[in-house]
N, C-alpha and C positions, 0 to 999 in steps of 0.2 A: 504493500500500500504506500502510495506517495504521501509524505508527511510535510511537504514544504508548500502546501497550498496557500493561496493568497487570502483565503478566508477560513475561519475556524468552523468546521462542520457541526451541525446539530447532532444530538445523540442518535436520533432516528436515521441519520445518514451513514452511520458506522455499521458495517456488516457484523452480524451476530458472531461469526467465527473469530472476530477480533476483540470481542467483549468477554469478560468473565462469565462463567455459568454458575450462578449462586444456588443451584438446585441441591448441592450437597448440604446446604443449610435449610432451605425451604423451596418447595416446588414453585411457588409464586407468592404474590402479595396476599392473596386470600388465605393461603396456608399459614402465612405469618400471622395474620389477624386471628385465625383459629388458635394458634399457639399462644398468642398474647392473652386470649380469653382463658386458656388453660393456666397460664402463668398467674393471672389475677385470681383464679380459683384456688390455686395452690397457696397463694399468699394468705388466703382466708384460714388456712389450716395452721398457720404459725402459732397463734396464741395457745393452742392445745399442748404444745411442748413446754410452755413456760413452767418453771418450777420443777422440772423432771431431770434436768441435765446432770445434777450432782448426785442423783440417787444411786446410780450403778453404771457400770461400763455399758451394759445393754441399753439403758435408756439414753445415754449419751450417744451411743452408736446409732440408735434409731433416729435421733435428731440429725446426726451428721449424714446419714444416708439420705434423709429428706433434703437437707441443705445442699448436698452434692448434686442430687438430681435437679433441684431447682436451679442450681448454679449452671449446670450444663445447658438447661433450657434458656436461662437468662443470657448466657454468652451467645447462643445461636441467635436469639432475638436481637441482641445489641449489634452483633456483627452484620446481620442482614440489613437492618435498618440503616446503619451507618454507611455500609457499602453502597446501598441504594442512593443514599443522599449524596455521596461523593461523586456519583455518576453525573449528577446535574444539581448543583447546589441551589439553583433557582426553581427546582421542581417542588411544587406545593404538595404533591402526593408524598414524596419521600420525606419532606420536612414534617409533615403531619405524622407519619409513622414514627419518626424519631421523637417527636413531642409526646406521642402516646406512650412510647416505651419509657421515656425519661420520667414521666409522671407515674407510671406503673412501678418502675424501679425505686422511685422515691418512696412510694407507699410501702413497698416490700421492706426497704431499709428501715422505715419508721416502725413497721410491725416487728422487725427483728432487733430493735435497739436494745432490748433486754438481754439478748443471747450472749454476746461477748462478755459483758459484766458477769453474767451467771457462770460462764465457763471460767472466767478469771477468779471467781470466788471459790472454786473447788480447791480445797487444801492440797498442798504439794504432795503429801503422802498418798491421799486418795487418787490424785491424778497419776502418780507413778504406778499405782496398782491398776488403774483403768487401762493404762497404756500397754500393760502386759496381756490384755485380753485379745484373742485372735481377731475379733471384729474391728479392733482399733488399729490394726497394722497399717491400713492405707491412709489413716488420719494422723499418724504419729508426727510426721514432719510438720504438717499444718498446725497441730496443737502446740508443738514445741515453739514454732515461730510465733504463734498467736500469744503464747504466755509471755513472750518478751515484751509485749505491749502493756503489760499489767500496770506499770507506773503512769501510763498515758491514757488509760481508760477511765471514763467518768461514770457518774451514776446513771441508772436507767433513764431517769427523767431528762438528764442533760444529754445523753446519747440520742434520745428521741428528738429533742429539739435540733440537734446537729443534723440528724437524718432528714428532718423536714426542710432544713435549709439547703440540703445537698443539691436539689434541683436547680437552684439559682446560682450556684457557685461557678458554673461554667459560662455565665452570661458574657463576661468580657472576652473570653476565647471565641465564643460563637459570633459575637458582634464583629470582632476583628476578622474572622474568617469570611463572613458574609460581605463585609465592607471591601476587603482586599481581593476576594475571588469573584464576587458577583457585581457589586455596585460600582467599583472603580472601572472606568473605561480609559485604557491607555492609548487608544487610537491606533494609527498606523504609522509606519516609518517608510520614507521613500528610499528605494534601493534601485539598482540597475535593472531588477526584474519588476519594477513597479512598486506600489505601496504594499507592504506586508504588515499583518497585524502584530502589535506589541501586546504581550500578555505576560502573566507570571511564568507561564511555561516557555514562551519564546524569548524571554529576557536573556537567558544565558547564551542562546544562539546569537542574538544581536551583539552581546559582549565579546563573542569569539570572532566576529566579523573582521576581516583584515582591513576594511576601510575605516579609518579613524573617525571620519566625519559621521558615518553611520552609527558607530559606537557612541559618539558624543550626543548625537540627536536622540538616540534611544535612551541614553542615560538621563538626559535632561527631561525628556517626555515622561519617563518612568517616575523619576523622583519629583517631577512637577505635580503628578497626581498625589503622591504622598505629602508633598508640601501643602497642598490645598486642604488636607485633612489632618495636619500635624498635631493640632491641639486635641482633636478627638482621639487620635492614636496614642498620644501621651497619656491622656486620661484613662484609656482602656488598659494600657500597660501598668500604669500606677495603681489602678484598681485591682489588677491581678496580683501585684506584689503585696498590696495591703491584705488581700485575702490569704496569701501564703503566710504572712506574719501573724495575722489573727488566728489562723488555724493552729500554727505552731504554739502560740501562747496558750490557747485553749487546751491543747494536749500536753502542756507542761514540758515542752522542749526548750532547750536553751536558745535556739534560733531557728529560722525557717530552713536554713541549710541543714542543720542537725536533723530536723524533722524529715527532710527529703532523703537524706542518706541513711536514716535509721532502718528502713525496710530491707535494704541490701546489706546491713551490718558493715557499712563502709565508714571508716574513721575519717574525720575532718582532714587528717594528715595526708590521706591519699589525694584529696582535692587540692590541698595546698602544695603538696609535692609536685603535682602536675604544673601548676602555675609557676612555681619557683624554678623548676627544671627547664620549662620552655622559655621562661623569661631570661634564664641564663644562657640560652642558646639562640639568641636573636641575631647574632652576627651573621650566620649563614643566610638567614632570611633577608637581612638588609643587603647582603651581597647579591642575593638572587634578584632583588628589585633593581639594583644597579645594573646587573647583567641584562635584565629585561629592557631597561631604558636604552642601553647600548645596542642591543640586538634589534630593537625596533627603530633605532636611529632617532631617538627623541631627546630633545634638550631637557625635558622634564617629564616625569611619569605622572599621569593623571589616574584618577580612580577608575575610569572606564578603559584603562589600558592593561588591567591586571589579569584578564582571562583570555585574551587573544593568544593563540598559539605562537610561539617564537619561531617556528619553522614555517615559512610562507609556502604557499603553493601545494601543500599536502591536503588533498581532498579525498575523502573516502566515504562512499555510500555503503552502508551496511544494513540491508533489509533485515527484518526481524528474524527470519528463518536462518540467515547467515550468522547473525549475532548469537543465536542459540547454539549453533554448531561450534563457533569459536569458543564460547564459554564451556561447552562440553569437553572440548579438547584440553582447555586450560585446567579443568578440574579433574582430569583423568587420574592424577595421583591419589584421589580420594576413593577410587574404586568404582566398579560397575554399578552397584546398587544406587549409590549417590547420584552418579551422572545420569543413569537411565531414568530415575524417578524425576529429577529436575527437568531433564530434557522433555519427557513426555508431558509434564505439567505446563511447561512454557509453550510447547507446540500445540497443546490442547487448550483448555480454557481456564487455567488458573489466573491468567493475566488479563487485565483490561488495558489494551495496548496503547491506544492513540488518544490524542487530545480531542475533546468535543466542547462545544460551547457550554459554559457553566460547570464543567468538570473541575474537581479540586486539583490544584496545581501540585507539582512535585511528584513524588513516588513514595510508596510504602508497601510493606507486607503485612497482611492481616491473617495470621495463623491462629486457628482455634482448635479445640479438642476434638470436635466432631465434624468439622467441615474442612474443605480443601484449604491449603495455605495461600490465600489469594494475594495477588500483587496488582497494585495500581501503578500504571506507568503513563507518561505522556511522551511516548517514544518518538524521537526524531531520527530518521535513518541517515541524516547527514551530520550527525554529531557522535563522535566516538565516545564522548562522555556518557551518552545514554547506554552504550554497551556496558560500560563499567557500572552504571546505575542498575542495569538489569542483573548483572552478576551479584551486585551488592544485595538487592532485594531477594534474589534467589537464595543467597546465604541465609537470610532471615527465614525464608519459607522452609528450607530444608532443616534448619534448626527446629522449627515448629513441628515438622513432620516426624523427626526422630524423637523429640521430646514427648509428643502426644502418644507415640507408640511404645514408650519405655516407662511411662509413669501413670499412676492413677490420677484422675482429674484434679484432686485437691493438692497435688504437688507437681503437676506437669508444667506450670507456668514459670519460665525462666525470666530473669530480670533484664532490663534494658542494658545494664552494665555488661552482661554476657552476650546479649544479642548483637551489639556492635562489634564484638570480636568475630562472630561467625560470618557476618556480612563483609567485613573488611578483609578477613582472611581470603575470601573468594576474589576480591579485587586484587590482592597481592599476587595470587596465583595467575590471574588474568594478565596482569602487567608483565610478569616474568615470561609468560607464554608469548605475548605479543612482541616483546623485546627480542626474544629468541627467533621468532618466525618472520620478523620484518623483512620484506623482500627488497628494500632500497635503503640506502643510508639516510635519506630524508625521512622516511617513515620511522626508522629507528630513533632518529633525533626527536621526531615528533612524540613518539611514545615515551621517551625519557622525560621530555618536557612535560608531557601529560602527567606522568607519575610524580614529578616534582610538584606540579600544581595540586595534585590530589593530597600529597603529604601536607602541603601548605594549607589547603582548605580544611583538612580533617584534623590535623595535629595543631597547627598554629592558630588558624582562624577560630576553631571551636574552643580553644583555650582562651582566646581573646573574648569570645562570647561568655565563657564561664567566668572570667574575671569581671566582666560587666554585670552579670547576674549577682555575683557575690557582692560587688560594690553597691548595686541598687538596693538589695535587700538589707544590707548593713546600714545604708542611709535611712531607709524607712524605719528600721528597728531603733535607730538613734534619734528619731524624731525629725528628720529632715524631709520636708515635703518633696515628692518626686515630680516637680514641675517640668514643663517642656524644656526650659533652659537648663535645669539641672541634669536631666537625662541626656540632652544633646552635648552638654559640656563634658560629662563623664565619658561618653562614648567617643567624642572627638579626641580626648587625651589618650585613649587606648588606640585609636587609629594612628595617631602620631607615634606612639610607642612601638607598635608592631610593624608599621610600614617604613619607619625610619626617615632619614633626611632626604631620600631620593623622591619621595612622594609629595606632590602638590595637591592637597585636598580641595574639593569643590566646597562652596558655601553649604550645599545641601548634603554633603557626604555623610554627616553625622545622623541624618534621617534614617540611615540604614538600621540603626539600633531600634527603630520603631516599626520595622517591617518583618522581623524574624518570627515566624510562627512558633518555633520551639520555645521562645521565651515565655509562652503561656503554659508551659509544662516546666515549672521551675527546676533548675539544677539537673537538667536532662543532658544538655549539650556536652558537658565534660566527658560523658561516656563515649562520645565519638573519638575524642582524643586518647583516652585510655584504651579504647577499642582498637585503634590503629596500632598503638604501641604493642598491645598484647598480640594482635594478629601478625604483626611483623615478626615478633619473636617466635610465634608458633609456626609460621610459614617456614622460617629458617630451620626449625626443629624437624618438621615433617618432611621437608624436601631433602634435608641432609641426613635423615634418619632412615629407619626401616619400618617393619610391621609394628613394632612396639610403639613407636612414636605416633604412627597413624592411629593405632588403637587407643592411645591416650587421648588423641583429639576427638575420636568418636565417643569416648567415655564422657568427655565434656559436652558434646552435642546431645547425648542421651540423658544427661543428668537432670535436665529440666529445672525444677525448683527444689530438688532434693537436697541441695547444698546452698550455702551462701556463695555469692559470686567469686569472692577472693579465694575461697576454698576450692570451688570447681575449676578455677583456672590453674590452681596449683596442681590439681589432678592432671590437667592437660600439659603442665610443664612450665608455667610462667608464674612469677610471684609479683602481683601488682601492688602489694603493700610496700614494695621497694621502689625507689625512683629509677632503678636501673633500666627497666624496659622503656620508659619514656626517654631516658638519656640515649639509649641505643637507637630509638626511632629518630631522635634529633640528629644523631650521627649519620643515619642512613640518608636523611634529607641532605645533610652537608655533603655526602659523597655524590649525590645526584647533582648538586650545584657544581661541585668540582668537575664532574664529567661534562656537564653542559658548558662550562667555561672553556673546556678543551674542544668540544664539538662545534660550538658556535663562534 
């Protein structure tokens, strides 16, 4: 399918074979509605369990069986409605479904508000005895992790109040998504092929365009839209940060960051080690930006010059089917089962391949316990970056595939910390394959440049984002209002720190800090940087090792939520409690810069 059309097609204009098939979740919207009714009916049964959880292992197991089955149904409902909404965020039908589910889930949470406090109230001796019962085996990990929250669980009445508030807590995120994906019209950009649409999805393609004037025009038009709504965007992000801080204080955490890291049992030192280590290795990054300016023959580097490939004239069209074949070859060291499963899914209907009007921008994988591990893409066949994105999301999906088949529902869910390892590992193998098979010196230079840019965007850029999130939340916690000027000022100082003296920033460059969707999931982005660090270390280990090293990696993929992430990565062979993997990743980037300085 051609993906460089001059207009963005409607959803109805995309062939079914290029869309995901959600029937592994529900046959259609009507079946989803029937399941929602069943979900509401099951919610009515919840009060009957109250007061029984501490009586015996059997009564606790009865409740957990019910809770597990309700959770499986809830996950299916949530994934289906959310995926339907991402297909076209302007669709009233899909948004109505999401609204119905959100209200139903909030009612369920309110009805269950007593359950966690009741489990927490079971004395330790009794809980130890309960866990020895055969029926409790599949719940042991869940219960042990849950009991860690005991200092942060409130009374029944307070938990019910919080549950009732849950429905409205995502308002800032939802408003941001609708504003930036649906309401903002970025217009078109004049090119030699005529006017082409500028959107969240085509933004990166324009930034890779070799014509500087096109990049500049796209940059100005893109940020012009954000500038027109800058006060609203600042208010939305400020509101999101406030909610993070309020929730952390309600739960008796020392900070919003501590609250966010607690579920993964990640110490603040891991986050701080990342920022400190990367900040101590900015020399290679600044060298790279100087090399970029020289290679592009620019007197000064601008913000719209940082994504264009440094190797001119290398154009490669990679249709979806060819991309899948390349990825399959690159991942061959992982064995036949891994490769065949992913290949069949990508050539089948795991993925929603191409952009359509109203579709959510970017890409993600949505793996669930009972459904296919779906992938949203906005694939462009003229962008090698999208081949890497497909490999990345395929890593997430295969992580979900192995996890769901190796664990009971209550412990199959792995953390984002671990997820970013599995996805970036695939990217590392793809890079090495493409570098080895490049059929021209120009293509090889292009691939090395691409890998350097990926290290930059995943390791350095995400660490900059992580530093901004840390600063923003600390300011809010200290009582400093997060006004538009404060947010822009803090973000601009980080841009200056990370880009170095070679960069001349635009007046609107700091508006970038108001357009990052991941900021609405606080303290998420640091996991990209730790992920690439762990993935690099594991790729080195698997490719230079043998069967044992590969088995260790699969033990990690299959561990699901049975271990905390630092522990599961130790099983795979890397220790993320140490700064060494981050330091090694920074050195890998430095070697890429050295190589580019020689090649260019």
